[in-house]
C-alpha positions in Angstrom: 110.6 100.4 95.2 107.6 102.6 94.9 109.0 105.7 96.7 105.7 106.8 98.1 107.1 106.8 101.7 109.3 109.3 103.6 110.7 109.3 107.1 112.5 106.8 109.2 111.0 106.5 112.7 108.0 108.6 111.8 107.1 107.2 108.4 104.4 108.6 106.1 103.1 106.8 103.0 100.6 108.6 100.8 98.3 107.1 98.1 95.7 108.1 95.7 95.2 110.3 92.6 93.7 113.7 91.9 90.5 112.3 90.2 90.4 108.9 91.9 87.7 108.1 94.5 89.9 109.1 97.4 93.3 110.1 98.6 94.9 108.8 101.8 98.0 108.2 103.9 99.3 105.8 106.5 101.4 107.3 109.4 103.5 104.6 111.0 105.8 105.1 114.1 103.5 107.5 116.0 104.0 106.8 119.8 101.0 105.5 121.7 98.7 107.4 124.1 98.7 110.7 122.3 95.3 112.4 122.1 94.1 112.4 118.4 90.8 112.8 116.6 89.6 114.2 113.3 89.0 117.5 115.0 92.8 117.8 115.6 93.6 117.3 111.9 90.7 119.1 110.1 91.7 122.7 110.9 95.1 122.2 109.2 93.4 120.8 106.2 91.0 123.7 106.1 93.9 126.1 105.6 95.0 124.2 102.5 91.5 123.4 101.1 90.8 124.6 97.5 88.1 127.0 96.5 88.3 129.4 99.5 89.3 132.5 97.6 89.5 133.9 94.1 93.3 133.4 94.3 93.1 129.6 94.3 91.5 126.8 92.2 87.7 126.9 92.4 87.6 123.1 92.7 85.2 122.6 95.7 86.5 119.8 98.0 85.5 119.7 101.7 88.6 117.6 102.4 86.9 116.0 105.3 89.4 113.6 106.9 88.5 110.2 108.4 90.7 108.1 110.8 90.4 104.5 109.8 92.9 102.9 112.2 95.5 103.5 114.9 93.3 105.4 117.3 91.2 103.9 120.1 89.0 105.9 122.5 90.6 109.1 121.4 94.2 108.0 121.8 96.9 106.7 119.4 97.6 103.0 119.9 101.1 102.9 118.5 99.9 101.1 115.4 99.7 102.5 111.9 97.3 105.4 111.6 95.3 105.3 108.4 93.7 108.5 107.1 91.4 109.0 104.1 89.8 111.9 102.3 87.1 111.2 99.6 87.3 113.2 96.4 83.9 114.8 95.6 84.3 117.4 92.9 86.3 115.8 90.1 85.7 117.1 86.6 87.6 114.6 84.5 86.0 115.9 81.3 88.1 119.0 81.6 91.1 116.9 80.7 89.8 114.9 77.7 91.5 117.2 75.2 94.9 116.5 76.6 94.6 112.7 77.0 97.1 112.1 74.2 99.0 115.4 74.6 101.8 116.3 76.9 101.3 119.5 78.9 104.5 121.5 79.0 105.8 122.0 82.5 103.9 119.0 83.8 105.0 115.5 84.6 103.0 114.0 81.7 106.0 113.2 79.5 108.2 111.9 82.3 105.5 109.6 83.8 104.7 108.2 80.4 108.3 107.6 79.5 109.0 105.9 82.8 105.8 103.8 83.3 104.3 103.6 79.8 101.0 104.8 81.2 99.7 108.0 82.9 96.6 109.2 84.5 95.9 112.4 82.5 93.0 113.5 84.7 94.4 116.4 86.6 97.9 114.8 86.6 96.9 111.7 88.6 99.5 111.0 91.2 101.6 114.0 90.3 98.8 116.4 91.1 99.2 118.8 94.0 96.0 117.1 95.4 98.4 114.6 97.0 99.7 117.3 99.4 96.4 117.2 101.3 97.6 114.0 102.9 100.9 115.5 103.8 99.0 118.2 105.7 97.0 115.5 107.5 100.2 113.6 108.4 101.7 116.9 109.6 98.8 117.3 112.1 99.8 114.0 113.6 103.4 115.0 113.6 102.5 118.2 115.6 101.0 115.9 118.3 104.4 114.1 118.5 106.3 117.4 118.8 104.0 118.7 121.5 103.1 122.3 122.2 106.6 123.4 122.9 107.5 123.5 119.2 105.7 126.1 117.1 105.7 125.9 113.3 104.6 128.7 111.1 104.9 129.6 107.5 104.2 132.7 105.3 104.3 133.7 101.7 107.3 136.0 101.3 107.5 136.6 97.6 105.0 136.4 94.7 106.7 136.7 91.3 109.4 139.4 91.7 107.6 141.1 94.6 108.9 140.5 98.1 107.7 141.4 101.5 109.3 144.1 103.5 110.6 142.4 106.7 110.3 145.6 108.7 106.5 145.3 108.3 106.4 141.6 109.2 103.2 140.7 111.2 102.6 137.0 112.0 99.1 137.8 113.2 98.2 139.1 109.7 99.2 135.7 108.1 96.2 133.9 109.6 93.8 136.8 108.6 94.3 136.8 104.8 94.0 134.2 102.0 97.5 134.8 100.7 99.3 134.0 104.1 101.0 137.3 103.6 102.8 138.9 106.7 103.1 142.4 105.1 100.0 144.6 104.8 101.4 146.6 102.0 102.6 143.7 99.9 99.2 142.0 100.5 97.4 144.8 98.6 100.0 144.7 95.8 99.8 140.9 95.5 96.0 140.9 95.4 96.1 143.3 92.4 98.9 141.3 90.7 97.1 138.0 91.1 93.8 139.4 89.8 95.6 140.4 86.6 97.4 137.1 86.3 94.1 135.2 86.7 92.3 137.4 84.2 95.1 136.7 81.7 94.7 133.0 82.2 98.4 132.8 83.2 100.2 132.0 86.5 103.0 133.1 88.7 105.5 131.6 91.1 106.2 132.2 94.8 108.5 131.7 97.8 107.4 130.4 101.2 109.3 130.7 104.4 108.8 128.1 107.2 109.9 128.8 110.8 110.0 126.3 113.6 110.5 127.8 117.1 111.2 125.8 120.3 113.2 123.1 118.5 115.6 121.6 121.0 119.3 121.4 120.3 120.7 118.1 119.1 118.2 117.0 116.5 119.9 115.6 113.4 123.1 113.6 112.9 126.2 113.6 110.8 126.8 112.8 108.0 123.9 111.3 106.1 121.3 112.0 108.7 121.5 115.8 108.7 118.4 117.7 109.8 118.9 120.2 107.0 119.4 117.6 104.3 116.3 115.8 105.3 114.3 119.0 105.5 115.6 120.1 102.1 114.5 116.7 100.7 111.1 116.9 102.3 110.4 120.5 101.0 111.9 119.6 97.6 109.4 116.7 97.3 106.4 119.1 97.4 104.8 119.4 93.9 106.2 122.3 91.8 109.0 123.2 94.2 112.2 124.0 92.3 114.5 125.3 95.1 115.1 125.1 98.8 117.4 127.0 101.2 118.2 126.9 104.9 118.9 130.1 106.9 120.7 132.6 104.6 120.8 129.9 101.9 122.1 131.2 98.6 122.6 134.7 100.1 125.4 133.3 102.2 127.6 133.1 99.1 127.7 136.9 99.1 128.7 137.2 102.7 132.1 137.3 104.4 133.0 134.8 107.1 132.6 137.5 109.7 129.2 138.5 108.3 127.9 134.9 108.1 129.1 133.8 111.5 126.6 133.5 114.4 128.5 134.9 117.4 127.9 133.1 120.7 128.1 134.2 124.3 127.0 132.9 127.7 124.3 134.8 129.5 123.0 133.7 132.9 124.5 130.3 132.3 122.7 130.0 129.0 124.2 129.9 125.5 123.0 132.7 123.3 123.5 133.4 119.6 123.7 137.0 118.3 122.2 136.0 114.9 120.8 133.1 113.0 122.4 133.0 109.6 122.6 129.2 109.9 118.9 128.8 110.1 119.1 126.9 113.4 121.2 124.1 112.1 125.0 123.6 112.3 126.7 120.4 111.0 123.3 119.0 110.3 122.3 119.3 114.0 119.8 121.8 115.5 121.3 124.6 117.6 118.2 125.4 119.7 117.5 128.5 117.6 114.5 128.7 115.3 114.9 126.4 112.2 114.3 128.6 109.2 113.8 127.3 105.6 112.5 128.7 102.4 111.3 127.1 99.2 110.5 128.4 95.7 107.4 127.2 93.9 107.3 127.6 90.1 104.3 129.1 88.2 101.4 126.8 87.8 102.0 124.9 84.5 98.3 124.7 83.7 97.6 128.0 81.7 95.2 129.1 79.1 98.0 130.3 76.7 98.7 127.7 74.0 102.3 126.4 74.4 104.1 124.2 71.8 104.3 120.6 72.7 103.9 117.1 71.2 101.4 114.2 71.3 102.1 110.7 72.6 102.3 109.6 69.0 105.0 112.2 68.1 103.0 115.0 66.5 103.7 118.7 67.0 100.8 120.5 68.7 99.9 123.5 70.8 98.5 122.7 74.3 96.2 124.9 76.3 95.1 123.4 79.6 91.5 123.9 80.6 90.0 123.3 84.0 90.2 124.9 87.4 93.7 125.8 88.4 95.6 128.0 90.9 97.1 131.2 89.4 99.7 130.8 92.1 100.0 127.3 93.5 102.5 128.6 96.0 99.6 130.1 98.1 98.3 126.7 99.1 101.9 125.4 99.6 102.2 127.4 102.8 100.4 124.8 105.0 102.1 122.0 103.1 105.5 123.5 104.0 104.5 123.6 107.6 103.4 120.0 107.5 106.7 118.8 106.0 108.7 120.7 108.6 106.5 119.0 111.3 107.0 115.5 109.8 110.8 115.9 109.6 111.1 117.3 113.1 108.9 114.6 114.5 111.0 112.0 112.7 114.3 113.4 114.0 112.9 113.9 117.6 112.1 110.2 117.7 115.4 109.2 116.1 117.2 111.4 118.7 115.4 109.8 121.6 116.3 106.3 120.2 120.0 107.2 120.1 120.6 109.3 123.2 117.5 108.5 125.2 116.1 112.0 125.8 
């Protein structure tokens, strides 16, 4: 078992390393006759691409995607879709000093203890570079979902500083490099991140993903719940340490009356008065927006020396050089959208297979 694949009907396998010649993925289970080209995928990758602002790593990768299979005359054929992005700006020399040292907070020690070998250049397979292919796969998933389902995400917290929901503006998200929906918080975050970068440190973040237009009925009891698959998908993103659906952990502080989502019929349509459940009840979508949040830890690569050990068992202090994100959560915003899209596409196809619509 290699565990590089996720999904059931809509299956995604990613491959490649941060400093290898290329990264790629294979998307299997995509229905035939869907319009698809590189131009449909590239805009989503451009949103995640490094080096676009002073708030992200300055590694310069164009992230130009190529479709190698599964598309003929502009349409999907129903066969595996193979996608590749060539790495062009690796600086492996930046990692020479830590070849025999374990970076605290990274997967160096666990990869070495599990496999007996690790690619120390940028973390190899454990690098966030892998997430580019999730975004590419997410673009294909959006084609499966169609235009009726809209998936958006925003950064809602940087460090201890949260957005004010009364000032929420979705249009602002696409107009700033921090994917921030709050104009006041945006200014505060910019100052905060400038100080963090100057100090050679890093900071964590929380991302909220919202899928609107999701039909009721996606997901299944008990081990095929939509929310459990979504939590797994978001938790699999590099550096993610927590996931919640709807009210999430805040629900523990509510009463049953406060947490309930009252229902009424209006013009022969079922309506909910609130959405504490995040659009999912009993593991099955309600027809309301599906809402999830995930927490991303501070980037582990920092310039401050941190106590660690070498592969041979010597005590050392490790300082990680190279080009790193002061807040890796920023570029996780389009990744969260992609994982939501992949999970929803998978469940949509599974739903059709079971109930036929």
